[in-house]
All heavy atoms as an XYZ file, in Angstrom:
802
protein
N     102.487    111.862    109.728
C     103.715    111.175    109.878
C     104.874    111.961    109.242
O     104.861    112.168    108.053
C     103.602    109.749    109.188
C     104.680    108.821    109.662
S     104.543    107.204    108.813
C     103.298    106.431    109.763
N     105.793    112.463    109.936
C     106.919    113.191    109.414
C     107.939    112.260    108.846
O     108.385    111.359    109.481
C     107.535    114.088    110.499
C     108.565    115.080    109.980
C     109.047    115.984    111.087
O     108.437    116.057    112.150
O     110.035    116.606    110.852
N     108.285    112.468    107.572
C     109.131    111.483    106.918
C     110.600    111.802    106.884
O     110.923    112.973    106.681
C     108.651    111.310    105.432
O     109.505    110.599    104.682
N     111.431    110.849    107.204
C     112.832    110.990    106.998
C     113.307    110.240    105.768
O     114.408    110.432    105.263
C     113.620    110.478    108.230
O     113.365    109.102    108.455
C     113.318    111.257    109.473
N     112.490    109.247    105.346
C     112.854    108.446    104.184
C     111.515    108.114    103.488
O     110.653    107.635    104.106
C     113.531    107.123    104.628
C     113.963    106.285    103.475
N     115.303    106.059    103.235
C     113.210    105.603    102.535
C     115.389    105.257    102.137
N     114.129    104.990    101.733
N     111.486    108.367    102.235
C     110.231    108.088    101.416
C     110.622    107.627    100.078
O     111.338    108.248     99.341
C     109.448    109.405    101.364
C     108.100    109.266    100.718
O     107.800    108.194    100.208
N     107.338    110.299    100.747
N     110.197    106.433     99.715
C     110.427    105.849     98.363
C     109.069    105.705     97.750
O     108.230    105.074     98.292
C     111.164    104.534     98.437
O     112.414    104.699     99.082
N     108.934    106.156     96.521
C     107.697    105.985     95.820
C     107.979    105.343     94.478
O     109.010    105.563     93.881
C     107.021    107.288     95.507
C     106.556    108.062     96.689
C     105.781    109.337     96.300
O     105.602    109.622     95.162
N     105.453    110.064     97.337
N     107.110    104.359     94.097
C     107.267    103.732     92.780
C     106.296    104.394     91.867
O     105.170    104.716     92.125
C     106.869    102.267     92.895
N     106.815    104.703     90.580
C     106.019    105.318     89.587
C     106.392    104.830     88.279
O     107.416    104.204     88.114
C     106.087    106.808     89.708
O     107.416    107.245     89.441
N     105.549    105.044     87.276
C     105.858    104.606     85.884
C     106.738    105.585     85.173
O     106.220    106.487     84.491
C     104.453    104.439     85.166
C     103.620    103.261     85.624
C     102.270    103.301     84.985
C     104.301    101.965     85.369
N     108.009    105.493     85.409
C     108.976    106.306     84.645
C     110.151    105.361     84.426
O     110.250    104.267     84.983
C     109.408    107.458     85.594
C     108.289    108.385     85.943
C     108.678    109.448     86.930
O     109.902    109.836     87.019
O     107.893    109.953     87.657
N     111.089    105.813     83.624
C     112.268    104.961     83.312
C     113.443    105.279     84.292
O     113.493    106.335     84.898
C     112.787    105.153     81.877
O     113.171    106.474     81.778
N     114.335    104.251     84.491
C     115.492    104.584     85.240
C     116.043    103.647     86.245
O     117.007    103.101     86.103
N     115.555    103.299     87.326
C     116.383    102.778     88.469
C     116.385    101.282     88.547
O     115.464    100.593     88.159
C     115.591    103.328     89.673
C     116.319    103.060     90.983
C     117.276    103.992     91.380
C     116.021    102.030     91.782
C     117.930    103.812     92.595
C     116.698    101.833     92.945
C     117.580    102.743     93.324
O     118.245    102.540     94.512
N     117.509    100.705     89.013
C     117.652     99.280     89.162
C     118.190     98.963     90.532
O     119.050     99.594     91.056
C     118.660     98.689     88.176
C     118.067     98.513     86.775
O     116.926     98.112     86.659
N     118.827     98.844     85.786
N     117.668     97.904     91.183
C     118.184     97.402     92.421
C     119.138     96.232     92.113
O     118.978     95.539     91.072
C     116.976     96.807     93.290
C     115.893     97.793     93.754
C     114.737     97.004     94.397
C     116.462     98.821     94.669
N     120.094     96.022     92.963
C     121.101     94.994     92.637
C     120.619     93.629     93.237
O     119.826     93.577     94.124
C     122.492     95.405     93.231
O     122.332     95.547     94.571
N     121.279     92.516     92.776
C     120.936     91.162     93.155
C     121.936     90.775     94.348
O     123.026     91.185     94.406
C     121.137     90.246     92.009
C     120.082     90.436     90.914
C     120.336     89.537     89.723
N     119.571     88.389     89.607
C     118.233     88.328     89.665
N     117.503     89.374     89.884
N     117.593     87.175     89.463
N     121.465     89.917     95.227
C     122.240     89.360     96.287
C     121.631     88.096     96.824
O     120.589     87.635     96.465
C     122.484     90.394     97.378
O     121.396     90.310     98.303
N     122.246     87.605     97.946
C     121.779     86.356     98.591
C     120.452     86.569     99.311
O     119.652     85.658     99.565
C     122.805     85.780     99.568
O     123.034     86.843    100.597
N     120.089     87.809     99.671
C     118.792     88.085    100.369
C     117.654     88.077     99.409
O     116.498     88.198     99.765
C     118.857     89.422    101.099
O     119.033     90.463    100.190
N     117.998     87.909     98.093
C     116.957     87.950     97.105
C     115.906     86.831     97.242
O     114.743     87.086     97.114
C     117.566     87.818     95.722
C     116.727     87.874     94.441
C     115.866     89.176     94.444
C     117.485     87.752     93.232
N     116.384     85.604     97.590
C     115.427     84.503     97.748
C     114.361     84.812     98.828
O     113.186     84.583     98.608
C     116.136     83.180     98.149
C     116.949     82.639     96.969
O     116.620     82.984     95.797
O     117.857     81.800     97.214
N     114.804     85.336     99.941
C     113.834     85.623    101.051
C     112.906     86.756    100.625
O     111.705     86.632    100.869
C     114.613     86.068    102.335
C     113.731     86.577    103.378
C     113.807     85.714    104.598
N     112.888     86.202    105.684
C     111.701     85.727    105.874
N     111.177     84.767    105.199
N     110.932     86.248    106.820
N     113.464     87.750     99.978
C     112.586     88.891     99.516
C     111.538     88.418     98.561
O     110.362     88.894     98.610
C     113.469     89.927     98.899
C     112.750     91.150     98.338
C     112.079     91.938     99.447
C     113.701     92.055     97.542
N     111.894     87.523     97.663
C     110.944     87.070     96.655
C     110.045     85.876     97.088
O     108.889     85.789     96.626
C     111.693     86.646     95.428
C     112.487     87.738     94.726
C     113.236     87.132     93.498
C     111.571     88.884     94.282
N     110.491     85.067     98.052
C     109.728     83.859     98.357
C     108.983     83.879     99.665
O     108.011     83.107     99.785
C     110.706     82.686     98.378
C     111.344     82.366     97.030
O     110.703     82.741     96.023
O     112.445     81.800     96.967
N     109.377     84.662    100.628
C     108.652     84.745    101.890
C     107.325     85.335    101.715
O     107.161     86.254    100.838
C     109.453     85.540    102.966
N     106.322     84.859    102.401
C     104.943     85.512    102.372
C     105.094     86.997    102.755
O     105.886     87.363    103.697
C     104.112     84.784    103.371
C     104.823     83.454    103.524
C     106.260     83.737    103.344
N     104.399     87.867    101.984
C     104.522     89.316    102.190
C     104.216     89.694    103.598
O     104.833     90.493    104.264
C     103.631     90.116    101.213
C     103.672     91.606    101.374
C     105.068     92.108    101.112
C     102.759     92.214    100.345
N     103.167     89.045    104.208
C     102.781     89.356    105.554
C     103.901     89.064    106.566
O     104.096     89.834    107.526
C     101.522     88.594    106.009
N     104.741     88.018    106.289
C     105.887     87.725    107.125
C     106.948     88.772    107.021
O     107.532     89.144    107.993
C     106.432     86.311    106.766
C     105.564     85.163    107.138
O     104.501     85.367    107.754
O     105.950     84.048    106.722
N     107.203     89.227    105.756
C     108.190     90.267    105.585
C     107.762     91.571    106.318
O     108.628     92.201    106.979
C     108.380     90.554    104.087
C     109.066     89.487    103.282
C     109.056     89.831    101.798
C     110.495     89.261    103.730
N     106.512     91.906    106.189
C     106.005     93.220    106.799
C     106.190     93.037    108.364
O     106.741     93.979    108.937
C     104.553     93.426    106.503
C     104.282     93.718    104.954
C     102.840     93.800    104.748
C     104.976     95.012    104.525
N     105.862     91.903    108.867
C     105.949     91.763    110.345
C     107.453     91.740    110.789
O     107.856     92.342    111.789
C     105.338     90.435    110.769
N     108.297     91.051    109.981
C     109.727     90.966    110.306
C     110.436     92.339    110.370
O     111.212     92.579    111.168
C     110.407     90.099    109.246
C     111.856     89.886    109.443
C     112.474     88.911    108.438
O     111.771     88.068    107.795
O     113.689     89.106    108.081
N     110.067     93.222    109.424
C     110.655     94.485    109.389
C     109.838     95.620    110.067
O     110.216     96.789    109.927
C     110.933     94.880    107.951
C     111.979     94.014    107.316
C     111.710     93.013    106.376
C     113.317     94.133    107.752
C     112.670     92.170    105.848
C     114.285     93.307    107.205
C     113.991     92.343    106.289
O     114.981     91.519    105.736
N     108.769     95.258    110.729
C     107.936     96.263    111.446
C     107.255     97.307    110.501
O     107.298     98.489    110.821
N     106.720     96.897    109.408
C     106.154     97.758    108.399
C     104.605     97.567    108.492
O     104.130     96.410    108.347
C     106.696     97.489    107.022
C     105.988     98.422    105.948
C     108.197     97.688    106.980
N     103.824     98.698    108.601
C     102.403     98.638    108.527
C     101.955     98.897    107.069
O     102.483     99.806    106.473
C     101.838     99.701    109.487
C     102.094     99.346    110.924
O     101.937     98.228    111.314
O     102.409    100.344    111.688
N     100.970     98.159    106.600
C     100.411     98.303    105.283
C      99.146     99.039    105.325
O      98.224     98.727    106.107
C     100.244     96.925    104.636
C      99.701     96.905    103.165
C     100.581     97.663    102.259
C      99.490     95.468    102.809
N      98.989    100.130    104.528
C      97.825    101.003    104.509
C      97.361    101.132    103.027
O      98.189    101.101    102.128
C      98.101    102.369    104.976
C      98.550    102.367    106.434
C      99.846    102.444    106.839
C      97.593    102.371    107.482
C     100.181    102.490    108.164
C      97.974    102.387    108.800
C      99.321    102.434    109.133
O      99.704    102.434    110.464
N      96.043    101.309    102.829
C      95.503    101.650    101.552
C      95.729    103.118    101.365
O      95.457    103.979    102.241
C      93.985    101.383    101.468
C      93.713     99.929    101.311
O      94.566     99.193    100.765
O      92.576     99.507    101.737
N      96.193    103.566    100.142
C      96.417    104.947     99.838
C      95.190    105.582     99.239
O      94.362    104.916     98.491
C      97.535    105.065     98.845
O      97.709    106.390     98.373
N      95.013    106.875     99.426
C      93.896    107.540     98.811
C      94.312    108.119     97.459
O      93.446    108.673     96.679
C      93.384    108.680     99.758
O      94.409    109.589     99.901
N      95.566    107.951     97.073
C      96.068    108.486     95.795
C      95.458    107.653     94.629
O      95.619    106.415     94.599
C      97.580    108.506     95.726
C      98.105    109.407     96.832
C      98.099    108.938     94.272
C      99.612    109.350     96.981
N      94.821    108.207     93.635
C      94.233    107.514     92.613
C      94.898    107.629     91.239
O      94.522    106.913     90.274
C      92.760    108.043     92.370
O      92.817    109.400     92.076
C      91.917    107.763     93.624
N      96.009    108.349     91.169
C      96.793    108.479     89.928
C      97.269    107.101     89.523
O      97.939    106.418     90.259
C      97.990    109.420     90.193
C      98.897    109.692     89.018
O      98.926    108.854     88.068
O      99.505    110.707     88.983
N      97.015    106.702     88.280
C      97.436    105.409     87.795
C      98.925    105.221     87.734
O      99.399    104.072     87.820
C      96.885    105.098     86.343
C      95.403    104.804     86.254
C      94.970    103.524     86.993
N      95.586    102.382     86.555
C      95.577    101.213     87.239
N      94.955    101.095     88.400
N      96.215    100.129     86.805
N      99.693    106.274     87.641
C     101.105    106.174     87.677
C     101.714    105.940     89.064
O     102.911    105.578     89.170
N     100.928    106.171     90.069
C     101.409    105.936     91.467
C     101.190    104.535     91.814
O     100.059    104.009     91.813
C     100.667    106.833     92.461
C     101.041    106.613     93.869
C     102.194    107.006     94.433
C     100.135    105.942     94.732
C     102.493    106.789     95.730
C     100.369    105.715     96.032
C     101.618    106.128     96.559
N     102.237    103.818     92.193
C     102.161    102.366     92.544
C     102.245    102.075     94.040
O     101.891    101.044     94.491
C     103.191    101.517     91.809
C     103.083    101.681     90.287
C     104.212    100.893     89.619
C     101.737    101.216     89.747
N     102.759    103.045     94.785
C     102.875    102.851     96.274
C     103.989    103.695     96.824
O     104.800    104.389     96.072
N     104.100    103.757     98.165
C     105.188    104.489     98.877
C     105.574    103.767    100.139
O     104.761    103.205    100.859
C     104.675    105.912     99.147
N     106.852    103.791    100.428
C     107.411    103.354    101.734
C     107.828    104.581    102.431
O     108.575    105.439    101.889
C     108.598    102.406    101.490
C     109.313    101.993    102.667
C     108.968    100.882    103.382
C     110.311    102.799    103.212
C     109.620    100.443    104.512
C     110.999    102.416    104.361
C     110.620    101.246    105.034
N     107.381    104.706    103.657
C     107.721    105.899    104.500
C     108.272    105.423    105.862
O     107.624    104.537    106.485
C     106.497    106.752    104.745
C     106.864    107.913    105.644
C     105.929    107.257    103.396
N     109.405    105.962    106.286
C     109.902    105.760    107.562
C     109.998    107.165    108.268
O     110.748    108.020    107.785
C     111.314    105.100    107.553
C     111.851    104.747    108.953
C     113.096    103.851    108.887
O     113.657    103.745    107.809
O     113.454    103.421    109.981
N     109.251    107.298    109.414
C     109.282    108.589    110.035
C     110.466    108.673    111.053
O     111.174    107.695    111.293
C     107.986    108.978    110.637
C     107.535    108.052    111.784
O     108.418    107.373    112.386
O     106.377    108.131    112.168
N     110.605    109.822    111.662
C     111.725    110.131    112.554
C     111.790    109.135    113.830
O     112.854    108.936    114.311
C     111.728    111.576    113.012
C     111.988    112.491    111.886
C     112.161    113.905    112.425
N     112.172    114.889    111.307
C     113.143    115.181    110.560
N     114.282    114.619    110.843
N     113.042    116.121    109.602
N     110.623    108.722    114.256
C     110.649    107.836    115.404
C     110.837    106.368    114.993
O     110.748    105.455    115.820
C     109.477    108.067    116.319
C     108.163    107.592    115.728
O     108.157    107.037    114.554
O     107.108    107.783    116.315
N     111.080    106.100    113.733
C     111.376    104.735    113.247
C     110.126    103.954    112.774
O     110.276    102.814    112.279
N     108.949    104.548    112.859
C     107.776    103.821    112.388
C     107.839    103.701    110.849
O     108.267    104.665    110.141
C     106.513    104.523    112.791
C     106.219    104.446    114.256
C     104.887    105.094    114.598
N     105.029    106.516    114.301
C     103.982    107.351    114.166
N     102.781    106.948    114.535
N     104.204    108.588    113.846
N     107.468    102.601    110.324
C     107.561    102.299    108.939
C     106.139    101.996    108.371
O     105.430    101.256    109.015
C     108.470    101.159    108.627
C     109.881    101.320    109.036
C     110.687    100.085    108.904
N     112.110    100.318    109.170
C     112.908     99.388    109.550
N     112.541     98.147    109.647
N     114.180     99.705    109.755
N     105.829    102.563    107.206
C     104.577    102.300    106.574
C     104.732    102.113    105.136
O     105.580    102.707    104.469
C     103.682    103.508    106.844
N     103.894    101.273    104.581
C     103.824    101.025    103.151
C     102.387    101.365    102.714
O     101.451    100.842    103.280
C     104.112     99.492    102.862
C     104.375     99.009    101.457
C     105.411     99.796    100.763
C     104.536     97.521    101.416
N     102.322    102.287    101.832
C     100.971    102.810    101.398
C     100.830    102.374     99.895
O     101.624    102.637     99.048
C     101.001    104.339    101.463
O      99.814    104.838    100.936
N      99.757    101.634     99.725
C      99.480    101.034     98.373
C      98.115    101.466     97.876
O      97.158    101.571     98.683
C      99.510     99.506     98.488
C     100.782     98.987     99.089
S     102.259     99.206     98.059
C     101.828     98.180     96.637
N      97.977    101.792     96.551
C      96.688    102.195     96.019
C      95.661    101.076     96.088
O      96.052     99.877     95.962
C      96.976    102.562     94.548
C      98.424    102.490     94.416
C      99.043    101.786     95.579
N      94.434    101.468     96.247
C      93.333    100.452     96.250
C      92.981    100.009     94.809
O      93.312    100.698     93.891
C      92.078    101.054     96.878
C      92.264    101.403     98.240
C      90.984    101.974     98.825
N      91.391    102.936     99.887
C      90.687    103.787    100.460
N      89.460    103.962    100.124
N      91.109    104.485    101.514
N      92.390     98.873     94.679
C      91.837     98.470     93.381
C      92.872     97.882     92.359
O      92.557     97.706     91.233
N      94.088     97.630     92.831
C      95.110     97.073     91.972
C      95.066     95.557     92.197
O      94.583     95.041     93.141
C      96.484     97.554     92.293
C      96.621     99.094     92.292
C      96.450     99.626     90.848
N      96.377    101.120     90.772
C      97.432    101.898     90.669
N      98.675    101.393     90.738
N      97.288    103.203     90.653
N      95.593     94.811     91.249
C      95.613     93.362     91.281
C      96.455     92.870     92.452
O      97.367     93.551     92.901
C      96.078     92.732     90.025
O      97.524     92.871     89.897
N      96.223     91.712     93.002
C      96.999     91.160     94.055
C      98.472     91.012     93.643
O      99.424     91.279     94.377
C      96.446     89.853     94.525
C      97.148     89.176     95.741
C      96.992     90.036     96.990
O      95.940     90.745     97.149
O      97.902     89.976     97.823
N      98.644     90.571     92.379
C     100.011     90.423     91.853
C     100.772     91.814     91.827
O     101.914     91.914     92.249
C     100.002     89.829     90.428
C     101.285     89.786     89.792
C     102.217     88.755     90.083
C     101.743     90.679     88.851
C     103.492     88.638     89.524
C     102.974     90.648     88.267
C     103.869     89.597     88.621
N     100.093     92.804     91.350
C     100.727     94.165     91.335
C     101.090     94.627     92.736
O     102.180     95.136     92.988
C      99.813     95.168     90.625
C     100.440     96.545     90.553
C      99.523     97.511     89.827
O      99.022     97.180     88.718
O      99.386     98.652     90.388
N     100.109     94.550     93.646
C     100.350     95.001     94.990
C     101.559     94.249     95.620
O     102.438     94.813     96.291
C      99.133     94.854     95.919
C      98.079     95.908     95.645
C      96.868     95.708     96.486
N      97.055     95.777     97.923
C      96.806     96.871     98.650
N      96.294     97.989     98.097
N      97.020     96.901     99.971
N     101.577     92.941     95.530
C     102.604     92.117     96.065
C     103.958     92.468     95.466
O     104.968     92.677     96.213
C     102.278     90.616     95.852
C     103.268     89.742     96.576
O     103.100     89.488     97.754
O     104.239     89.304     95.938
N     104.030     92.597     94.173
C     105.244     92.851     93.469
C     105.863     94.247     93.901
O     107.020     94.416     94.222
C     105.083     92.768     91.951
O     104.629     91.450     91.665
C     106.406     93.061     91.290
N     104.972     95.231     93.861
C     105.436     96.624     94.180
C     105.771     96.773     95.651
O     106.789     97.359     96.038
C     104.375     97.677     93.813
C     104.746     99.055     94.301
C     104.159     97.667     92.303
N     105.019     96.057     96.534
C     105.347     96.087     97.969
C     106.775     95.549     98.178
O     107.522     96.163     98.979
C     104.330     95.255     98.750
N     107.133     94.422     97.518
C     108.419     93.840     97.674
C     109.549     94.785     97.167
O     110.590     94.937     97.782
C     108.489     92.510     97.038
C     107.670     91.447     97.783
C     107.498     90.147     96.953
N     106.470     89.311     97.558
C     106.621     88.494     98.520
N     107.850     88.455     99.114
N     105.644     87.749     98.963
N     109.268     95.376     96.069
C     110.171     96.356     95.501
C     110.440     97.521     96.468
O     111.598     97.939     96.678
C     109.651     96.858     94.123
C     110.489     97.927     93.450
S     109.679     98.606     91.985
C     108.333     99.469     92.750
N     109.357     98.076     97.002
C     109.459     99.238     97.849
C     110.099     98.854     99.217
O     110.899     99.591     99.774
C     108.096     99.806     98.117
C     107.535    100.629     96.975
C     106.095    100.995     97.228
C     108.358    101.863     96.622
N     109.851     97.617     99.704
C     110.491     97.161    100.912
C     112.010     97.070    100.676
O     112.848     97.531    101.540
C     109.946     95.767    101.371
C     108.642     95.748    102.034
C     108.192     94.325    102.290
C     108.741     96.460    103.360
N     112.401     96.454     99.552
C     113.796     96.330     99.255
C     114.511     97.727     99.261
O     115.533     97.883     99.818
C     113.983     95.648     97.901
N     113.873     98.696     98.580
C     114.491     99.989     98.427
C     114.485    100.730     99.742
O     115.449    101.260    100.225
C     113.736    100.786     97.372
C     114.219    102.166     97.193
C     115.629    102.237     96.694
O     116.110    101.330     96.027
O     116.324    103.280     96.987
N     113.346    100.732    100.421
C     113.224    101.533    101.693
C     114.049    100.976    102.835
O     114.509    101.736    103.642
N     114.226     99.622    102.890
C     115.008     98.982    103.908
C     116.455     98.770    103.582
O     117.227     98.264    104.330
C     114.354     97.680    104.373
C     112.971     97.896    104.872
C     112.299     96.450    105.010
C     112.978     98.578    106.213
N     116.847     99.129    102.334
C     118.235     98.939    101.899
C     118.550     97.493    101.623
O     119.731     97.116    101.630
N     117.593     96.738    101.290
C     117.795     95.355    100.929
C     118.107     95.239     99.478
O     117.756     96.192     98.709
C     116.546     94.532    101.208
C     116.007     94.543    102.636
C     114.644     93.851    102.669
C     116.991     93.933    103.577
N     118.717     94.229     99.046
C     118.983     94.100     97.608
C     117.851     93.247     97.009
O     117.354     92.290     97.553
C     120.376     93.427     97.375
C     121.483     94.294     97.969
C     122.877     93.614     97.713
O     122.972     92.647     96.944
O     123.771     94.145     98.325
N     117.478     93.693     95.803
C     116.379     93.060     95.087
C     116.687     92.963     93.580
O     117.678     93.389     93.132
N     115.651     92.393     92.900
C     115.864     92.192     91.445
C     115.790     93.478     90.753
O     115.242     94.502     91.252
C     114.640     91.270     91.118
C     113.666     91.595     92.103
C     114.424     91.921     93.353
N     116.338     93.559     89.499
C     116.206     94.848     88.741
C     114.774     95.109     88.433
O     113.953     94.206     88.199
C     117.003     94.462     87.466
C     117.309     93.030     87.492
C     117.000     92.528     88.797
N     114.480     96.340     88.336
C     113.109     96.792     87.990
C     112.961     96.821     86.521
O     113.805     97.211     85.728
C     112.842     98.232     88.536
C     112.983     98.437     90.000
C     112.767     99.866     90.339
C     112.020     97.497     90.756
N     111.755     96.319     86.062
C     111.477     96.397     84.559
C     111.159     97.849     84.228
O     110.512     98.595     84.955
C     110.318     95.516     84.464
C     109.626     95.532     85.760
C     110.688     95.701     86.758
N     111.524     98.223     83.000
C     111.113     99.497     82.477
C     109.601     99.500     82.301
O     109.088     98.409     81.968
C     111.812     99.795     81.117
N     108.890    100.490     82.553
C     109.207    101.906     82.800
C     109.204    102.209     84.306
O     108.940    103.371     84.583
C     108.247    102.601     82.041
C     106.989    101.815     82.165
C     107.441    100.375     82.203
N     109.416    101.273     85.188
C     109.371    101.567     86.683
C     110.574    102.333     87.085
O     111.723    102.119     86.646
C     109.201    100.288     87.461
C     107.943     99.527     87.240
C     107.909     98.305     88.129
C     106.720    100.361     87.519
N     110.351    103.224     88.083
C     111.412    103.990     88.726
C     111.054    104.273     90.155
O     109.870    104.499     90.460
C     111.493    105.315     87.993
C     112.578    106.234     88.552
C     112.681    107.537     87.767
C     113.758    108.393     88.322
N     113.845    109.665     87.588
N     112.034    104.171     91.047
C     111.832    104.521     92.436
C     112.332    105.976     92.610
O     113.420    106.327     92.212
C     112.590    103.542     93.380
C     112.517    104.062     94.826
C     112.029    102.165     93.304
N     111.480    106.780     93.236
C     111.845    108.170     93.496
C     112.000    108.433     94.957
O     111.169    108.008     95.801
C     110.661    109.111     92.961
C     110.909    110.573     93.249
C     110.448    108.819     91.494
N     113.074    109.075     95.386
C     113.344    109.389     96.815
C     113.025    110.848     96.997
O     113.332    111.682     96.198
C     114.848    109.136     97.128
C     115.239    107.697     97.017
N     115.144    106.877     98.094
C     115.733    107.055     96.035
C     115.552    105.704     97.745
N     115.930    105.755     96.493
N     112.362    111.084     98.155
C     112.073    112.499     98.482
C     112.221    112.693     99.990
O     112.393    111.843    100.716
C     110.594    112.923     98.087
O     109.676    112.049     98.621
């Protein structure tokens, strides 16, 4: 998948997302509903680095994918997925707690 937009969450300091009216939907809707609504496919990542929490990728033809590491708690996967969706889709979301950081490449 050739990437035009790639957001990765990792354990570093720095980035904050802003708050808005879309925050309720982002936080309260079932994750499966959000993924379907925005046309995002969820995949298990083969990356095993503990500092890697996930990645949102949108390729040139508009396909969107969310790649999440295996073996993480349901809470962690859900929280990071929502954070990456907000960043990758340009939605507004809650501020990230330290030491999380979103990296664009």
